[in-house]
VEXDREN-2710 file (C-alpha; in Angstrom, 1 decimal):
% VEXDREN-2710
k/r/px/py/pz
1/MET/-42.5/98.9/-32.3
2/PRO/-45.3/97.6/-34.5
3/VAL/-47.8/95.1/-33.1
4/SER/-47.3/93.2/-36.4
5/LEU/-45.0/93.8/-39.4
6/PHE/-47.8/92.7/-41.6
7/SER/-50.2/95.5/-40.5
8/SER/-47.8/98.3/-39.8
9/SER/-48.1/101.2/-42.2
10/ILE/-44.3/101.6/-42.0
11/HIS/-43.2/98.0/-42.4
12/SER/-46.0/96.3/-44.3
13/PRO/-44.8/97.5/-47.8
14/LEU/-41.7/95.4/-47.2
15/PHE/-43.0/92.4/-45.2
16/ALA/-46.6/92.1/-46.1
17/ASP/-48.7/91.1/-49.2
18/ASP/-51.8/93.1/-49.8
19/ASP/-53.8/90.3/-51.5
20/LEU/-53.1/87.8/-48.7
21/ALA/-53.5/90.3/-46.0
22/ARG/-57.0/91.2/-47.3
23/LEU/-57.8/87.5/-47.6
24/PHE/-57.2/87.0/-43.9
25/ASP/-58.5/90.2/-42.5
26/ASP/-61.6/90.6/-40.3
27/ALA/-63.9/91.5/-43.2
28/SER/-62.8/88.4/-45.1
29/ASP/-63.2/86.2/-42.1
30/VAL/-66.8/87.3/-41.7
31/ALA/-67.6/87.1/-45.4
32/HIS/-66.4/83.6/-45.6
33/MET/-68.4/82.5/-42.5
34/VAL/-71.5/84.1/-44.0
35/GLN/-70.7/82.1/-47.2
36/VAL/-70.6/78.9/-45.2
37/GLU/-73.9/79.6/-43.4
38/ARG/-75.5/80.4/-46.7
39/ALA/-74.2/77.2/-48.3
40/LEU/-75.4/75.2/-45.3
41/ALA/-78.9/76.5/-45.7
42/ILE/-78.9/75.7/-49.4
43/ALA/-77.5/72.2/-48.8
44/GLU/-80.0/71.4/-46.1
45/GLY/-82.8/72.8/-48.1
46/SER/-81.9/70.6/-51.1
47/LEU/-82.1/67.6/-48.7
48/GLU/-85.4/68.8/-47.1
49/ILE/-83.6/69.0/-43.8
50/ILE/-85.0/72.5/-43.5
51/PRO/-88.0/73.9/-45.4
52/ALA/-87.2/74.8/-49.0
53/ASP/-88.8/78.3/-48.6
54/ALA/-86.6/79.0/-45.6
55/ALA/-83.5/77.9/-47.4
56/HIS/-84.4/80.2/-50.3
57/ALA/-85.0/83.1/-48.0
58/ILE/-81.7/82.6/-46.2
59/ALA/-79.8/82.2/-49.5
60/GLU/-81.3/85.3/-51.0
61/THR/-80.6/87.5/-47.9
62/LEU/-77.1/86.3/-47.3
63/GLN/-76.0/86.4/-50.9
64/ASN/-74.7/89.9/-50.8
65/LEU/-74.9/90.6/-47.1
66/ARG/-72.1/92.5/-45.5
67/ILE/-71.7/92.3/-41.7
68/GLU/-69.4/94.8/-40.0
69/PRO/-66.7/92.9/-38.0
70/ALA/-66.9/95.4/-35.2
71/ASP/-70.5/94.4/-34.6
72/LEU/-69.3/91.0/-33.6
73/ALA/-66.7/92.2/-31.1
74/GLU/-68.7/92.2/-27.9
75/GLY/-70.3/88.8/-28.7
76/THR/-66.8/87.4/-29.4
77/ARG/-65.5/88.7/-26.1
78/SER/-68.3/86.9/-24.4
79/ALA/-68.4/83.6/-26.3
80/GLY/-64.7/83.3/-27.2
81/VAL/-65.7/82.9/-30.9
82/PRO/-67.6/85.2/-33.3
83/VAL/-70.1/82.7/-34.6
84/PRO/-72.9/83.1/-32.0
85/ALA/-72.9/86.9/-32.5
86/LEU/-72.8/86.3/-36.3
87/VAL/-75.7/83.9/-36.2
88/SER/-77.7/86.4/-34.1
89/GLU/-77.0/89.1/-36.6
90/LEU/-77.9/86.9/-39.6
91/ARG/-81.2/86.0/-38.0
92/LYS/-82.1/89.7/-37.6
93/GLN/-81.3/90.2/-41.3
94/VAL/-83.3/87.2/-42.5
95/GLY/-86.2/87.7/-40.1
96/GLY/-89.5/85.7/-40.0
97/ALA/-89.8/82.0/-39.6
98/ALA/-86.8/81.4/-41.9
99/ALA/-84.4/82.9/-39.4
100/ASN/-85.0/79.9/-37.1
101/TRP/-83.4/77.6/-39.7
102/ILE/-80.0/79.4/-39.9
103/HIS/-77.1/77.4/-38.6
104/TRP/-79.3/74.3/-38.4
105/GLY/-77.3/71.4/-36.8
106/ALA/-74.0/73.2/-37.0
107/THR/-71.6/74.4/-34.3
108/SER/-69.2/77.3/-34.3
109/GLN/-66.3/75.2/-35.2
110/ASP/-68.0/73.9/-38.3
111/ILE/-68.4/77.5/-39.6
112/ILE/-65.0/78.8/-38.5
113/ASP/-63.0/75.8/-39.8
114/THR/-64.8/75.6/-43.1
115/ALA/-64.5/79.3/-43.7
116/MET/-60.8/79.0/-42.9
117/ILE/-60.4/76.2/-45.5
118/LEU/-62.1/78.4/-48.1
119/GLN/-59.5/81.1/-47.4
120/VAL/-56.7/78.6/-47.5
121/LYS/-58.0/77.4/-50.9
122/VAL/-57.7/80.9/-52.4
123/ALA/-54.3/81.5/-50.7
124/LEU/-52.9/78.2/-52.1
125/GLY/-54.0/79.4/-55.5
126/LEU/-52.1/82.6/-55.1
127/GLN/-49.0/80.8/-53.7
128/SER/-49.1/78.2/-56.5
129/ALA/-49.2/80.8/-59.2
130/ARG/-46.2/82.7/-57.7
131/LEU/-44.3/79.5/-57.1
132/GLU/-44.8/78.3/-60.7
133/LYS/-43.6/81.7/-62.0
134/LEU/-40.5/81.7/-59.8
135/ILE/-39.5/78.1/-60.8
136/ASP/-40.0/79.0/-64.5
137/THR/-37.7/82.0/-64.0
138/LEU/-35.1/80.0/-62.2
139/GLU/-35.2/77.4/-65.0
140/ARG/-34.5/80.0/-67.6
141/GLN/-31.7/81.5/-65.5
142/SER/-30.2/78.0/-65.0
143/GLU/-30.1/77.5/-68.7
144/ARG/-28.7/80.9/-69.3
145/PHE/-25.8/80.3/-66.9
146/ALA/-25.4/76.5/-67.7
147/THR/-21.7/77.0/-68.7
148/ARG/-20.7/79.8/-66.3
149/LEU/-18.2/78.1/-64.0
150/MET/-17.9/79.1/-60.4
151/ALA/-16.4/77.7/-57.2
152/GLY/-18.5/75.3/-55.3
153/ARG/-18.3/75.7/-51.5
154/THR/-18.9/73.2/-48.8
155/ARG/-19.0/74.3/-45.1
156/SER/-17.9/77.8/-46.2
157/GLN/-14.8/76.6/-47.9
158/VAL/-14.1/76.4/-51.7
159/SER/-14.6/72.8/-52.8
160/THR/-14.9/71.8/-56.4
161/PRO/-16.0/73.7/-59.5
162/ILE/-19.6/73.8/-60.4
163/THR/-21.7/76.0/-62.7
164/LEU/-23.9/78.9/-61.8
165/GLY/-26.6/77.1/-63.7
166/TYR/-26.3/74.2/-61.3
167/ARG/-26.4/76.4/-58.2
168/ILE/-29.6/78.0/-59.5
169/ALA/-31.1/74.6/-60.2
170/GLN/-30.4/73.7/-56.6
171/TRP/-32.3/76.8/-55.5
172/ALA/-35.3/75.5/-57.5
173/HIS/-35.0/71.9/-56.3
174/PRO/-37.0/72.2/-53.0
175/LEU/-39.5/74.5/-54.7
176/ILE/-40.1/71.9/-57.4
177/ASP/-40.8/69.4/-54.6
178/ALA/-43.2/71.8/-53.0
179/GLU/-44.9/72.4/-56.4
180/ALA/-45.3/68.6/-56.9
181/ALA/-46.8/68.2/-53.4
182/LEU/-49.6/70.7/-54.0
183/PRO/-52.2/68.3/-55.5
184/GLU/-51.9/65.9/-52.6
185/LEU/-52.0/68.9/-50.2
186/ARG/-55.2/70.1/-51.7
187/ARG/-56.7/66.6/-51.4
188/THR/-55.7/66.5/-47.7
189/VAL/-56.7/70.0/-46.8
190/LEU/-59.6/71.3/-48.8
191/ARG/-62.4/69.5/-46.9
192/VAL/-65.5/70.8/-45.2
193/GLN/-65.8/70.5/-41.4
194/PHE/-69.3/69.5/-40.3
195/GLY/-69.8/67.6/-37.1
196/GLY/-72.1/69.6/-34.9
197/ALA/-71.6/70.0/-31.2
198/SER/-69.3/67.1/-30.5
199/GLY/-68.5/65.9/-34.0
200/VAL/-71.1/63.2/-34.6
201/ASN/-74.0/65.4/-36.0
202/ALA/-76.3/64.1/-33.3
203/ALA/-78.7/67.0/-33.7
204/ILE/-79.6/66.0/-37.3
205/ALA/-78.8/62.3/-37.2
206/PRO/-78.8/60.3/-39.4
207/ALA/-78.6/63.1/-42.0
208/GLY/-75.1/64.4/-41.0
209/PRO/-73.1/62.7/-43.7
210/ALA/-75.5/63.7/-46.4
211/VAL/-75.5/67.3/-45.3
212/ALA/-71.7/67.3/-45.3
213/GLU/-71.7/65.9/-48.8
214/ALA/-74.2/68.5/-50.0
215/LEU/-72.3/71.3/-48.2
216/ALA/-69.0/70.2/-49.8
217/ARG/-70.6/70.3/-53.3
218/GLU/-72.0/73.7/-52.7
219/LEU/-68.6/75.1/-51.6
220/ASP/-66.5/73.0/-54.1
221/LEU/-64.7/71.2/-51.3
222/ALA/-64.3/67.6/-50.4
223/ALA/-66.5/65.9/-47.8
224/GLY/-65.4/63.4/-45.1
225/PRO/-65.6/62.7/-41.4
226/SER/-65.5/65.5/-39.0
227/TRP/-61.9/66.6/-38.4
228/HIS/-62.5/69.1/-35.6
229/VAL/-59.9/67.5/-33.3
230/ASN/-57.8/66.1/-36.1
231/ARG/-55.8/69.1/-37.1
232/THR/-53.9/67.4/-39.9
233/PRO/-55.2/69.8/-42.5
234/VAL/-53.8/72.8/-40.7
235/LEU/-50.6/71.1/-39.9
236/ALA/-50.2/69.9/-43.5
237/VAL/-50.6/73.5/-44.8
238/ALA/-48.1/74.7/-42.2
239/ALA/-45.6/72.1/-43.2
240/TRP/-45.9/72.9/-46.9
241/LEU/-45.5/76.6/-46.2
242/GLN/-42.4/75.9/-44.2
243/GLN/-41.0/73.8/-47.1
244/VAL/-41.5/76.7/-49.5
245/SER/-40.1/79.2/-47.1
246/ALA/-37.0/77.1/-46.4
247/GLY/-36.3/76.8/-50.1
248/LEU/-36.6/80.6/-50.6
249/ALA/-34.3/81.1/-47.6
250/LYS/-31.6/78.9/-49.1
251/MET/-31.6/81.0/-52.3
252/ALA/-31.6/84.3/-50.3
253/GLY/-28.8/83.2/-48.0
254/ASP/-26.6/82.1/-50.9
255/LEU/-27.2/85.5/-52.6
256/ILE/-26.2/87.4/-49.5
257/LEU/-22.9/85.4/-49.3
258/LEU/-22.1/85.6/-53.0
259/GLY/-22.8/89.3/-52.9
260/ARG/-20.4/90.1/-50.0
261/SER/-17.9/92.8/-50.8
262/GLU/-14.9/90.5/-50.6
263/ILE/-16.6/87.8/-52.8
264/ALA/-18.7/89.8/-55.2
265/GLU/-19.6/87.0/-57.5
266/LEU/-23.3/87.7/-57.9
267/SER/-25.7/90.5/-57.4
268/SER/-29.5/90.8/-57.5
269/GLY/-32.4/92.9/-56.3
270/THR/-32.7/96.6/-56.1
271/GLY/-30.3/97.1/-53.2
272/GLY/-30.8/99.4/-50.2
273/GLY/-28.8/102.4/-49.1
274/SER/-27.2/102.9/-45.8
275/SER/-28.0/105.9/-43.6
276/THR/-24.3/106.8/-43.3
277/MET/-22.3/104.8/-45.9
278/PRO/-23.1/106.0/-49.5
279/GLN/-21.1/103.2/-51.1
280/LYS/-23.4/100.4/-49.8
281/ALA/-26.2/98.6/-51.5
282/ASN/-27.6/96.3/-48.8
283/PRO/-29.3/93.0/-49.9
284/VAL/-32.7/94.1/-48.6
285/GLN/-34.9/91.6/-50.5
286/SER/-32.7/88.6/-49.5
287/GLU/-32.5/89.8/-45.9
288/THR/-36.3/90.2/-45.8
289/ILE/-36.8/86.6/-47.1
290/LEU/-34.5/85.3/-44.3
291/ALA/-36.5/87.4/-41.7
292/LEU/-39.8/86.1/-43.1
293/ASN/-38.5/82.5/-42.9
294/ARG/-37.7/83.0/-39.2
295/ILE/-41.2/84.3/-38.7
296/VAL/-42.6/81.2/-40.5
297/ILE/-40.5/78.9/-38.3
298/ALA/-41.8/80.6/-35.1
299/ALA/-45.4/80.5/-36.4
300/GLN/-45.2/76.8/-37.4
301/ALA/-44.1/76.1/-33.8
302/GLY/-47.1/77.9/-32.6
303/LEU/-49.4/75.9/-34.9
304/ALA/-47.8/72.7/-33.7
305/SER/-48.7/73.5/-30.2
306/ALA/-52.3/73.7/-31.3
307/GLY/-52.2/70.3/-33.0
308/SER/-53.3/68.3/-29.9
309/PRO/-56.6/69.8/-28.7
310/LEU/-58.2/68.2/-25.6
311/GLU/-61.4/66.2/-25.8
312/GLU/-63.9/67.3/-28.4
313/ARG/-63.0/71.0/-28.5
314/ASP/-60.2/73.0/-26.9
315/GLY/-60.7/76.7/-26.7
316/SER/-57.2/77.3/-25.4
317/VAL/-55.4/76.2/-28.6
318/TRP/-57.9/76.8/-31.3
319/PRO/-57.2/80.5/-31.5
320/LEU/-53.5/79.9/-32.1
321/GLU/-54.5/78.7/-35.6
322/TRP/-56.3/82.0/-36.3
323/HIS/-53.2/83.9/-35.2
324/PHE/-50.3/81.9/-36.7
325/LEU/-51.7/80.5/-40.0
326/PRO/-52.3/83.9/-41.6
327/GLN/-48.8/85.0/-40.6
328/MET/-47.3/82.0/-42.4
329/MET/-49.5/82.6/-45.5
330/ILE/-48.6/86.3/-45.7
331/ALA/-44.9/85.7/-44.9
332/VAL/-44.5/83.0/-47.6
333/GLY/-46.5/85.0/-50.2
334/THR/-44.3/88.1/-49.6
335/ALA/-41.1/86.0/-49.7
336/LEU/-42.2/84.5/-53.1
337/THR/-42.6/88.0/-54.5
338/HIS/-39.2/89.1/-53.2
339/ALA/-37.6/85.9/-54.6
340/GLN/-39.2/86.6/-58.0
341/MET/-37.5/90.0/-58.1
342/LEU/-34.2/88.4/-57.1
343/ALA/-34.4/85.7/-59.8
344/GLU/-35.3/88.2/-62.5
345/THR/-32.5/90.6/-61.7
346/LEU/-29.7/88.1/-61.1
347/VAL/-26.4/89.4/-62.5
348/ALA/-23.1/87.3/-62.7
349/ASN/-20.0/89.3/-61.9
350/GLU/-17.6/87.7/-64.3
351/THR/-14.5/89.3/-62.7
352/GLY/-15.5/88.1/-59.3
353/LEU/-16.3/84.6/-60.4
354/ASP/-13.1/84.2/-62.5
355/GLY/-11.1/85.8/-59.7
356/THR/-12.2/83.1/-57.2
357/LEU/-11.4/80.3/-59.7
358/ASP/-8.0/81.7/-60.4
359/ALA/-7.2/82.2/-56.8
360/HIS/-8.0/78.5/-55.9
361/PRO/-6.3/76.1/-58.4
362/GLU/-6.8/73.5/-55.6
363/LEU/-10.4/73.3/-56.7
364/MET/-9.4/70.3/-58.8
365/ALA/-7.8/68.5/-55.8
366/GLU/-10.4/65.9/-55.7
367/THR/-10.1/65.1/-59.4
368/ALA/-6.3/65.0/-59.0
369/SER/-6.5/62.4/-56.3
370/PHE/-8.7/60.2/-58.4
371/VAL/-6.3/60.6/-61.4
372/LEU/-3.4/59.4/-59.2
373/ALA/-5.5/56.5/-58.0
374/ARG/-6.3/55.4/-61.5
375/HIS/-2.5/55.4/-62.2
376/GLY/-1.9/52.9/-59.4
377/VAL/-1.2/55.3/-56.5
378/PRO/-2.9/54.0/-53.3
379/ARG/-5.8/56.2/-52.3
380/ALA/-4.4/57.2/-49.0
381/GLU/-1.1/58.2/-50.6
382/ALA/-2.8/60.0/-53.4
383/LYS/-4.8/62.0/-51.0
384/LYS/-1.7/63.0/-49.1
385/LEU/0.2/63.9/-52.2
386/VAL/-2.6/66.1/-53.5
387/GLY/-3.1/67.6/-50.0
388/ASP/0.6/68.5/-49.8
389/ALA/0.5/70.0/-53.3
390/ALA/-2.6/72.1/-52.4
391/THR/-1.1/73.5/-49.2
392/GLY/2.6/73.8/-50.2
393/SER/4.4/77.0/-51.3
394/SER/4.8/76.0/-54.9
395/PRO/1.9/76.3/-57.5
396/PHE/-0.5/73.4/-57.2
397/LEU/0.0/72.1/-60.7
398/GLU/3.8/72.3/-60.6
399/SER/3.8/70.4/-57.3
400/LEU/1.7/67.6/-58.7
401/LYS/3.9/67.3/-61.8
402/SER/7.1/67.1/-59.7
403/ALA/5.7/64.7/-57.1
404/LEU/5.5/61.7/-59.3
405/ASP/6.8/60.8/-62.7
406/LEU/3.5/59.8/-64.3
407/ASP/2.4/60.0/-67.9
408/VAL/-0.5/62.3/-67.2
409/ASP/-1.7/65.3/-69.1
410/TRP/-2.5/67.3/-66.0
411/ASP/-3.7/70.4/-67.9
412/GLN/-6.3/68.2/-69.6
413/GLU/-7.2/66.2/-66.5
414/LEU/-7.6/69.2/-64.3
415/SER/-9.4/71.5/-66.7
416/LEU/-12.2/73.3/-65.0
417/GLN/-14.3/72.8/-68.1
418/SER/-14.8/69.2/-67.1
419/ALA/-17.2/70.3/-64.5
420/ILE/-19.7/71.7/-67.0
421/ALA/-21.1/68.5/-68.3
422/PRO/-22.0/66.8/-65.0
423/ALA/-23.3/70.1/-63.6
424/SER/-25.5/70.5/-66.6
425/GLU/-26.8/67.0/-66.4
426/MET/-27.7/67.3/-62.8
427/SER/-29.5/70.6/-63.5
428/LYS/-31.5/68.9/-66.2
429/GLN/-32.4/66.1/-63.9
430/ILE/-33.7/68.5/-61.3
431/PHE/-36.0/70.4/-63.7
432/ALA/-37.1/67.2/-65.4
433/ARG/-38.9/66.4/-62.2
434/ARG/-41.5/69.1/-62.9
435/PRO/-44.7/67.9/-64.6
436/ARG/-44.9/69.6/-68.0
437/ARG/-48.0/71.6/-68.5
END
């Protein structure tokens, strides 16, 4: 079995995303830590915390510097983090007196956490673009199928008629909420971490806040107090990723159910063949989204366990973030790509949809009970009369007509078409919550 579905040469084409996998690989980790060290030197040089010529030499040397991740392995095994080995290598590369000013006033966590936030910033940009595209596609499909009636289902049983357009709008609903949450998420998360050994910048006091501000400007992040033991940024990202993943899983799960052989109301995706049954087209993309959602759930639990570090730094939980956050990012990015394909290839099986509606005239039972109530039949009695008609041996409509002598145009009152207007209105309300660009 693979160590990870995201790095397996067999499984990664299905479960992984190349762009996000590269963003969180070893080379990217090192490159972003070097970027932070370089920005720190520039920031401190601009404030005359370190000599300007040293800052210039560090910035010039580190600008296009590439450090092999393997060169940091032994130092990481010894120190528990790669930064001491990285700083040693950077000092060799810069050389001279300037080398002494690298990493001035910083600690390993400042470099690792800020580098992670830079990676998260790029990842959120990728996720945001994919999310926007998917919601756009779902909105178009919702409008396309705005009048296509189908059976609603609650707790696995047919309930009342809805439209396919409304069902699609409900797939988009949690994704629209996630899209709307992104600006606040970025404000919460995209912040530098700079606190020194114990978080109070004692080594360079009282210049710590000024350095943090300058470092934030250099990296295009926000500044603020040290958050080295306040893991709200990581937990907030994880919660947002879970929100997106849950929404995608809702869509995928519905498509699996509606594509079942005995239901066959919708189809989407490319389908996957069976090793022995030539007639099958397995819902591979939908199944993969559900599998990825379960990975996201497990990873979020791992991150939650890292959310309460002890004292001023806790080496036993900090590595959990390095392990689980990339998994969540890759899983959600891949799921968004699969969901996009499902949304684009969605096909309504008219025969299957109409067959379900025809087979269940009791879909209008709720409406029938309210019609009776409006004509003076007590609610409890109306419910019983409709229930008897729905479960009796005679056709539903005939049973209703014979149960009571009422002046009711049952054909008009129980027309399935009456569901279209409220379903369309609700769909419009859902998509109206999106800020228009």
